[in-house]
C-alpha positions in Angstrom: 44.6 10.2 102.4 42.3 12.7 100.7 39.6 11.4 97.5 41.3 14.6 96.1 44.7 16.5 96.1 44.2 19.8 98.6 46.2 23.0 99.9 46.7 23.8 103.4 47.7 27.5 102.6 49.1 29.4 99.9 51.2 32.4 101.2 53.1 35.1 99.3 55.4 37.1 101.9 58.2 39.5 101.5 62.0 39.6 102.4 61.4 40.1 106.0 59.2 37.5 106.6 55.6 40.0 106.4 52.6 39.1 104.8 52.0 40.2 101.4 49.4 38.3 100.3 48.1 34.9 102.1 45.3 32.5 102.1 44.3 29.4 104.7 41.9 26.6 103.1 42.1 25.2 106.5 41.5 24.7 110.0 44.7 23.8 111.3 45.8 27.2 112.6 42.9 28.3 114.0 44.0 31.8 115.2 45.4 34.8 113.4 48.6 33.6 116.0 48.6 30.5 114.9 48.8 31.8 111.3 51.3 34.6 112.2 53.5 31.9 113.8 53.5 29.1 111.2 54.3 31.9 108.8 57.2 33.2 110.6 58.6 29.6 111.1 58.3 28.7 107.6 60.2 31.7 106.2 62.9 31.8 109.0 63.2 28.0 108.1 63.3 28.4 104.1 65.2 32.2 103.8 68.6 30.9 103.8 67.9 28.6 101.0 68.5 29.5 97.4 65.0 29.0 95.9 65.6 31.2 93.2 65.6 29.0 89.8 63.3 26.1 91.2 61.1 25.6 93.5 62.2 24.0 96.8 60.2 21.6 99.3 60.8 20.9 102.6 58.4 18.8 105.1 57.6 20.8 107.7 56.1 20.2 111.4 53.7 17.6 109.5 53.5 19.5 106.2 54.6 19.7 102.8 55.9 23.0 102.1 56.8 24.1 98.5 58.4 27.6 98.0 60.0 29.7 95.3 61.6 32.9 95.1 62.1 36.4 93.2 62.9 39.5 94.4 62.0 40.6 97.4 58.9 38.1 97.2 58.8 34.4 98.6 55.7 32.5 97.5 54.8 29.4 99.5 52.2 26.7 99.0 51.0 24.3 102.3 49.9 20.7 101.9 49.4 17.5 104.2 52.4 15.3 104.5 50.3 13.0 102.4 49.9 15.1 99.4 51.4 14.7 96.5 54.6 17.1 95.9 54.2 17.3 92.3 50.7 18.7 92.8 51.9 21.3 94.9 54.4 22.3 93.1 52.4 22.9 90.5 50.1 24.4 92.1 53.1 27.0 93.3 54.6 27.5 89.8 51.1 28.1 88.1 50.6 30.8 91.3 54.4 32.2 90.1 53.8 32.4 86.2 50.0 34.0 86.9 51.7 36.8 89.1 54.3 37.3 86.9 51.9 37.8 83.7 49.4 40.0 85.7 52.8 42.1 87.5 53.9 42.2 83.7 57.4 40.7 85.0 57.8 43.7 87.3 57.4 41.1 90.4 58.4 42.5 93.4 56.7 44.1 97.1 55.9 47.4 95.5 54.3 46.2 92.0 52.5 43.2 94.5 51.1 45.7 96.8 49.7 48.0 94.1 47.8 44.9 92.7 46.9 43.0 95.5 43.5 42.7 94.3 44.7 41.1 90.9 47.1 38.6 93.5 44.0 37.6 95.9 41.8 37.1 92.5 44.4 34.9 90.9 44.8 33.0 94.4 40.8 32.4 94.2 41.1 31.5 90.6 43.8 29.0 91.5 41.8 27.7 94.8 38.5 27.1 95.9 38.1 25.8 99.9 41.5 23.9 99.6 40.4 22.5 95.9 42.8 23.0 93.2 40.6 24.5 90.4 43.4 25.8 87.9 46.9 25.6 87.6 47.6 27.2 84.2 49.0 30.6 84.5 47.7 31.7 81.6 43.9 31.0 82.3 45.0 32.5 85.8 46.0 35.4 85.0 43.6 35.5 81.7 40.5 35.2 84.4 41.6 37.6 86.7 42.4 40.1 84.8 39.3 39.8 83.2 37.1 40.0 86.1 39.3 43.6 87.3 38.5 44.9 84.1 35.2 46.6 84.1 35.9 49.4 82.3 39.6 49.0 81.2 40.5 46.5 78.2 43.2 44.3 78.5 45.7 44.7 75.7 44.6 42.3 73.1 41.2 43.2 73.8 41.8 47.1 73.1 43.7 46.6 69.7 40.7 44.5 68.7 38.4 47.4 69.4 40.9 49.8 68.1 41.1 48.0 65.1 37.4 47.6 64.8 37.0 51.2 65.1 39.4 52.0 62.3 37.8 49.7 60.1 34.2 51.7 61.2 36.2 55.0 59.8 37.1 53.2 56.6 33.4 52.1 56.2 31.9 55.4 57.0 34.2 57.1 54.5 33.7 54.7 51.9 29.9 55.2 52.4 29.9 58.8 51.9 31.9 59.2 49.1 
C-alpha cells in the first residue's frame, strides 16, 4: 500500500476507443504498444456498459478502473488494485466536470480536440507524477484557463475590465466638465 493515493493513468478516448487525450503516471505499461493494448482492452470491456449517469467501477487486469461517458467521449481513471475506489471516482468526476466547464458544456470529441491544449493542462492540474493535486472542477478549470489565456481574458475578467473602462470614461468626462 502506497502512503498516498495515486493514479496510474487518465484516459480520454472517443466512441471507437481511439485516443483523444491520455496521460500515464506509472511504468506499468513500458511501451507505446502496451499502452495502446491497455486502452483497447479497457475500452472493449466497458463500451457495452451505460456509464452515462454516474461513474462505473471495474476490476481489470489487476487494476481498478473508474469510468464515465458523455456524448462520444469516454473518461477513464486507473489505479492500483489496492487504491480507494472513492478517491479514484473523485478524480474522475473532477476531470469530467472540469472538461465540461472548459468546453462550456459542449462536451464532444470535436470540441475536445479543438481544446486539447486545455484538456492536457487540466490533467496536469489534477495529477502530478501520479499524485492527486486537485479534484475540485472549478479550481482545475480556473487554473487551466488562466494558464492558457495569454492575451485573452476569461468572461469574468472581461466584464470586470469592461466595467473599469466604463468607470474610467465616466470619471474622465466628469473631470472635463
